[in-house]
FINU-933520 format. One record per residue (C-alpha): x, y, z. Coordinates in steps of 0.02 Angstrom, whole numbers, plus 50000, padded with zeros to 5 digits. Example, Ala and Ser with C-alpha at 12.3 -4.5 7.8 and 13.67 -1.06 7.14 Angstrom:
// FINU-933520
506154977550390;506844994750357;
This chain:
// FINU-933520
508865736957220;507145734957104;505815724957182;505995706357155;505325702156976;504375682556998;504555671056866;503545667356744;503685648056777;503745639756963;505315626857019;503775613157010;503215617056832;505185615356778;505385598256861;503775591856768;504495597656611;506295593356590;506325578056744;505975565756625;507165574456485;508725573056602;508125555656667;508495552556487;510215561856446;510815551856614;510275534856567;511475537256404;512675545756487;513855533256498;513685525056335;514025541656250;515675542456334;516185526756318;515945526756103;516595545356097;514725548856040;514135564756013;512585571356113;511385575855971;509975565056031;510315573756202;510345590956124;508765587256013;507625582856162;508025596056264;507675607056113;505925599756102;505655602556254;505825620056251;507455620556363;508545635356254;507035646956294;507005645956478;507445663956476;506625672156362;505075681556440;503545673756438;502755688856351;503975686356189;503225665456205;504905657056316;504545651456480;505265667656571;506095656956721;507595666556815;509105665456813;509195659256994;507965643556901;509055642156759;510465639656856;509695625256985;509225616356809;510875617656742;511665609256910;510365594956869;510675593356696;512545594156740;512345579356825;511425570156714;512715574256590;514025590256598;514375590856435;512725597156422;512725610656497;514305617256419;513455613356254;512215628156279;513365637056379;513605650056230;511685649156155;511045656056344;512325668756327;511835675956171;510125673856252;510505685956407;511475698756289;509785700856188;508965703656370;510035716156412;510105723256241;509195740956224;508585737456043;506885729256052;506855725555852;508475716055848;507735709556012;506265701855949;507065696955774;508385687155891;507455679956037;505895672755930;507305662755840;507595657256002;505535653256036;505605644555865;507035630555963;508635638755865;510125635755962;511735646855963;513445640555967;515175650455992;516685655755903;517635668256005;519235664156046;520755659955901;522085645655952;523765660255925;525155665655997;524265681456058;522305684256137;522135694955946;520625693755849;521125688855667;519475684655596;518725700855468;516965706555407;517335716655264;516275727855167;515835716855010;514695722454834;513735708254756;513705704854577;511845715554591;512725731254656;512205728254817;513195730254988;513405717755104;514745708755222;516015692855230;516725685855371;518235674955335;519275667155466;519895651755607;519055652655790;519465637655909;518625632356060;516855633555975;515875625656096;514205619356063;514445622255882;514095606655832;512605606055882;511955624355832;511005632955706;511905647655729;513585655355777;513835669755862;515555676255809;516605690755861;517855699255727;518565715755671;517845727455538;519375740555548;519885743955704;517935743055736;517605726555847;515935715455784;514895702955845;513965692855714;512535677555689;512925665555569;511945651055507;513245636055553;512505629455358;512915645355286;513965643855130;515845647455160;515685641555344;516785623555407;516295615455588;517645604355649;517555589755790;519085591455847;519075597256012;520695584156085;520605588256272;520305575256402;518775579656455;517185586556394;517575578056242;515845578256192;515445595956177;515955601556005;517195610856079;518335611455893;518915622355748;517715633355625;518285640755483;517395655055375;517655657555194;516945672355106;515475670055209;514015684855194;513055689955338;511965702555300;511665719355376;510305713955512;511505697655566;512695711555653;512085708455803;513135721455889;514615735155850;515895745355931;517485752755969;519285748956047;518705758456182;517045748656217;517835732256212;517445730456413;515785739256461;515015736156637;514075720356640;513395702156722;513835691356583;515565689056629;515025682756796;513485675356702;514745663656578;515995660756722;514245653956814;513965642456682;515625632756728;515225630656922;513375624256903;514065614156789;515485609856939;513895605657080;513205596256933;514605582056955;514825585657130;512835577357143;513405563957007;514905560057139;513865558457284;512605546957176;513705535557086;514635534157262;513005530657357;512285516157208;513925509657192;514065504657407;512435500757418;512615486357279;514365480657382;514525463957481;516485463457509;517425473857583;519325477857577;520205471357758;518555462957794;518565443357777;517215436957692;515315445557640;515385458957700;513985475557703;514975490257647;513555501057662;513845498557876;515735502457881;515835515957976;517275521657845;516145522857689;514905530857773;516075545457806;516615546357641;514855544457610;514495560757747;515975569657646;515495569057466;513585575057520;514285591157597;515405594257466;513815591957337;512825602257450;514155615657479;514425618557306;512545620557236;512295631657370;513655643757326;513245642257135;511365648157193;511805661757297;512685670157152;511355667357043;510435678157149;511525690157136;511535690456952;509605690756958;509645707457063;510715712956948;509965709156784;508565716056874;509175731956917;509805732656750;507905730156678;507265744056783;508735755756727;509625757256893;511195746456882;512555751656961;514355750456926;514485744857092;513235730757063;514255724356911;515775722457020;515095714557139;514295701057011;515725696056947;516715697357123;515385685757195;515875674857053;517625674457047;517595671557245;516395655657220;517345649457110;519185646157211;518025634857325;516805626157208;518195620657074;519255612657253;517635604457351;517345598557167;518935590857111;519185584657285;517335573257268;518155567057116;519395560257206;518905553557349;517355545157258;518575529457237;518825526257416;517335519357407;517645506457309;519325500857286;520075494657085;518275489757047;518035508657045;519055509556897;518295499756780;517845504956601;515915498456607;515695515856765;516795528156663;517035534356849;518575542456777;517385554456681;516865567356810;518615570256871;519275571556702;517775585056670;517775593756815;519865595556816;519345600256617;518135613956668;519365621656815;520565625156673;519585635156564;519545649756698;521285647356775;520965650956968;522535659856997;522335673656888;520555675056971;521185675857149;522455688157096;520735698457024;520105694157199;521905702857276;521865718557204;520185721957207;520285718857424;521955729857427;521915740957320;520005745257270;520215739357062;518975729957007;519185716456876;518515727756739;519555742256795;521085730156787;520455725656609;520565741856549;522165745456626;522915730856525;521815736556358;522815753256366;524335744856379;524045734056221;523155749656115;524955752656033;524735732755979;522905736055905;521695723255870;521645714456055;520555697956076;518835700156157;518915697256348;517745682556329;516135679756258;515215692756349;516265705556271;515275698256087;513925699656129;
């Protein structure tokens, strides 16, 4: 393990920089939910505050935040509005991929754009009857006889793309997989707000279409063969932890809303006349339980974030091992099993403190459960739980298990990327 690297920015600095922005986002969150108003203003506030450059090293113009600092802020952002961390998830995945890259020129090129305030969305998954990748990158020749590339096809679950300057997309070039960066306003790009989930409704996780989109060679971020599709990395755990941080933020929001709701009430179920629910032992018990669930979720997220930080530092020092990558993934999967149950419990328990009045559309407390349930469905726990069992019983890591499945599917060719980590 490498020696710990001190972050370039303190927690106090980060709190001062983003506290007011997070407060504004929280103050407007219910109105956005009620009107299904896309969070363009909120994203602009984050962009202007330099949120997207959190992980860019200070030597390259960023804030140089550590991974625990990033995830602590994501929990706070998720408390303000749980749509926002998911909106920027692909962006931070792209940045983290560049930090892990050994290509200094490419890193400088892309991180410079991040420091300028540009944001990335995703175009990885497809909505079809298989997990294969149908989007293609083809070599073309311009009218001037210059060689170039063209992107064609359709992606779904394109989180954050409606708010982004760039799209991180994965495609096929013959038998090779390629990850490319495409401007959202490039000719031939169409981004649609057709995400129809009952939760996380403002994340812009809809369809992106590419029709003869020109891609300069410099914007081909990575190229890899089929057998290189799932290289060892901490990025799978990184992406998973993003969802868990958002869920921990939801638990904090539930505790906040429940506490404020109870403190303002003067009547309670089963108590004649005017009363003080905040002094009711049963209500106090519910609030106590909510506080414990929120604390536990946050603690687990930050513990895994420190594991990722250790792996990142080892990677930067050239000493990272396969076992470290495996541990990062295992810890993220283990946290998922517990955090999801804790937060879903909290989002239901919230309604025990208020009776029917807690279901008012004016409060939109239901958004907490809907958003938590939707986040929990992105990476179903039953598959992660099985991967954990396979690891402990048979010493088969999630990476090794994926490679076995990939080999079994080799005859069918064109297998899709495992998740966003494979594309960046």
